[in-house]
Kinemage of the C-alpha trace (Angstrom):
@kinemage 1
@onewidth
@group {chain A} dominant
@subgroup {mainchain}
@vectorlist {calphas} color= white
{ca unk a 1} P 59.417 27.464 53.757
{ca unk a 2} L 58.852 23.770 54.305
{ca unk a 3} L 61.198 21.196 55.789
{ca unk a 4} L 61.395 17.920 53.882
{ca unk a 5} L 63.616 14.959 54.665
{ca unk a 6} L 64.984 12.115 52.559
{ca unk a 7} L 64.650 8.625 53.989
{ca unk a 8} L 67.647 6.312 54.236
{ca unk a 9} L 68.376 3.930 51.336
{ca unk a 10} L 67.642 0.963 53.606
{ca unk a 11} L 64.359 0.051 55.271
{ca unk a 12} L 60.839 0.992 54.273
{ca unk a 13} L 60.285 3.543 51.515
{ca unk a 14} L 63.992 3.952 50.715
{ca unk a 15} L 65.259 7.277 49.323
{ca unk a 16} L 61.813 8.870 49.258
{ca unk a 17} L 61.187 12.348 50.633
{ca unk a 18} L 58.737 12.990 53.446
{ca unk a 19} L 57.459 15.579 55.846
{ca unk a 20} L 59.200 14.591 59.104
{ca unk a 21} L 57.281 13.018 61.965
{ca unk a 22} L 56.628 9.594 63.385
{ca unk a 23} L 54.509 7.180 65.351
{ca unk a 24} L 52.425 8.320 68.289
{ca unk a 25} L 53.344 6.619 71.571
{ca unk a 26} L 50.645 5.452 74.019
{ca unk a 27} L 49.035 8.384 75.874
{ca unk a 28} L 50.791 10.901 73.605
{ca unk a 29} L 49.034 13.679 71.706
{ca unk a 30} L 49.822 14.167 68.003
{ca unk a 31} L 51.408 17.512 68.868
{ca unk a 32} L 53.648 15.980 71.551
{ca unk a 33} L 54.584 13.217 69.099
{ca unk a 34} L 55.712 15.696 66.455
{ca unk a 35} L 57.751 17.658 68.987
{ca unk a 36} L 59.400 14.444 70.270
{ca unk a 37} L 60.051 13.027 66.808
{ca unk a 38} L 61.721 16.208 65.548
{ca unk a 39} L 63.942 16.169 68.628
{ca unk a 40} L 64.825 12.490 68.066
{ca unk a 41} L 65.336 12.774 64.296
{ca unk a 42} L 67.094 16.166 64.094
{ca unk a 43} L 67.950 17.247 67.670
{ca unk a 44} L 65.910 20.448 67.346
{ca unk a 45} L 63.174 21.984 69.461
{ca unk a 46} L 59.961 23.140 67.833
{ca unk a 47} L 56.667 24.724 68.723
{ca unk a 48} L 53.764 22.862 67.152
{ca unk a 49} L 51.104 25.075 65.650
{ca unk a 50} L 47.941 24.726 63.601
{ca unk a 51} L 46.554 21.329 62.570
{ca unk a 52} L 46.430 21.148 58.759
{ca unk a 53} L 44.698 17.832 58.083
{ca unk a 54} L 45.211 14.095 57.874
{ca unk a 55} L 45.522 11.342 55.325
{ca unk a 56} L 44.960 7.632 55.831
{ca unk a 57} L 47.148 5.556 53.546
{ca unk a 58} L 47.397 1.774 53.134
{ca unk a 59} L 50.897 0.469 52.500
{ca unk a 60} L 51.675 -3.214 52.019
{ca unk a 61} L 53.216 -3.191 55.526
{ca unk a 62} L 50.185 -1.556 57.198
{ca unk a 63} L 47.821 1.385 57.225
{ca unk a 64} L 48.902 4.722 58.673
{ca unk a 65} L 47.203 8.006 59.449
{ca unk a 66} L 49.480 10.887 58.600
{ca unk a 67} L 48.555 14.081 60.452
{ca unk a 68} L 49.980 17.420 59.339
{ca unk a 69} L 50.735 20.391 61.562
{ca unk a 70} L 52.541 23.656 61.178
{ca unk a 71} L 55.695 23.597 63.293
{ca unk a 72} L 58.123 26.370 64.063
{ca unk a 73} L 61.832 25.758 64.637
{ca unk a 74} L 62.854 27.259 67.962
{ca unk a 75} L 66.416 26.135 68.630
{ca unk a 76} L 69.082 23.551 67.904
{ca unk a 77} L 71.338 22.816 64.974
{ca unk a 78} L 69.813 20.270 62.615
{ca unk a 79} L 71.577 16.895 62.741
{ca unk a 80} L 70.777 14.014 60.397
{ca unk a 81} L 70.035 11.280 62.936
{ca unk a 82} L 67.421 9.351 60.943
{ca unk a 83} L 67.577 10.730 57.371
{ca unk a 84} L 70.253 11.196 54.712
{ca unk a 85} L 69.298 14.728 53.694
{ca unk a 86} L 67.013 17.611 54.557
{ca unk a 87} L 65.961 20.593 52.493
{ca unk a 88} L 64.089 23.813 53.136
{ca unk a 89} L 61.880 24.316 50.089
{ca unk a 90} L 59.160 26.588 48.797
{ca unk a 91} L 55.768 25.128 47.945
{ca unk a 92} L 56.355 25.527 44.200
{ca unk a 93} L 59.497 23.337 44.474
{ca unk a 94} L 57.753 20.287 45.981
{ca unk a 95} L 57.084 18.665 42.598
{ca unk a 96} L 60.858 18.299 42.101
{ca unk a 97} L 61.042 15.557 44.758
{ca unk a 98} L 59.755 11.991 44.904
{ca unk a 99} L 57.658 11.731 48.070
{ca unk a 100} L 56.439 8.744 50.048
{ca unk a 101} L 52.897 7.899 48.896
{ca unk a 102} L 51.201 8.973 52.151
{ca unk a 103} L 52.818 12.415 51.859
{ca unk a 104} L 51.760 13.058 48.253
{ca unk a 105} L 48.250 14.133 49.288
{ca unk a 106} L 49.767 16.993 51.281
{ca unk a 107} L 52.175 17.830 48.452
{ca unk a 108} L 49.233 18.150 46.060
{ca unk a 109} L 47.214 20.224 48.544
{ca unk a 110} L 50.149 22.555 49.190
{ca unk a 111} L 50.877 23.032 45.472
{ca unk a 112} L 47.162 23.545 44.771
{ca unk a 113} L 46.869 26.165 47.496
{ca unk a 114} L 44.406 24.111 49.539
{ca unk a 115} L 46.728 24.269 52.547
{ca unk a 116} L 47.990 27.676 53.534
{ca unk a 117} L 51.395 27.795 55.109
């Protein structure tokens, strides 16, 4: 199953769904960033696994590179510290949600079977 999270109604990309993560800090690896961000956003500990790919997307507020990894929940009760909702979904359910534009590439690849989870 996949974890998706709904952004807050305020700020950038309001009410859109996304695959959780965040900005890499100086001298931080992408894997360490994902581990830190999931702790900050949900108060859970994860093990970061296989790299799945990346997507560079230009928003009106800047260009981002979204990197996707498998991650495995280890411990902690999920708390909504930075989102309004989370869902555990199957790949075939992803088309029922409106995703942030940078995430849609991964949604399409997952639905099309190009990314194996």
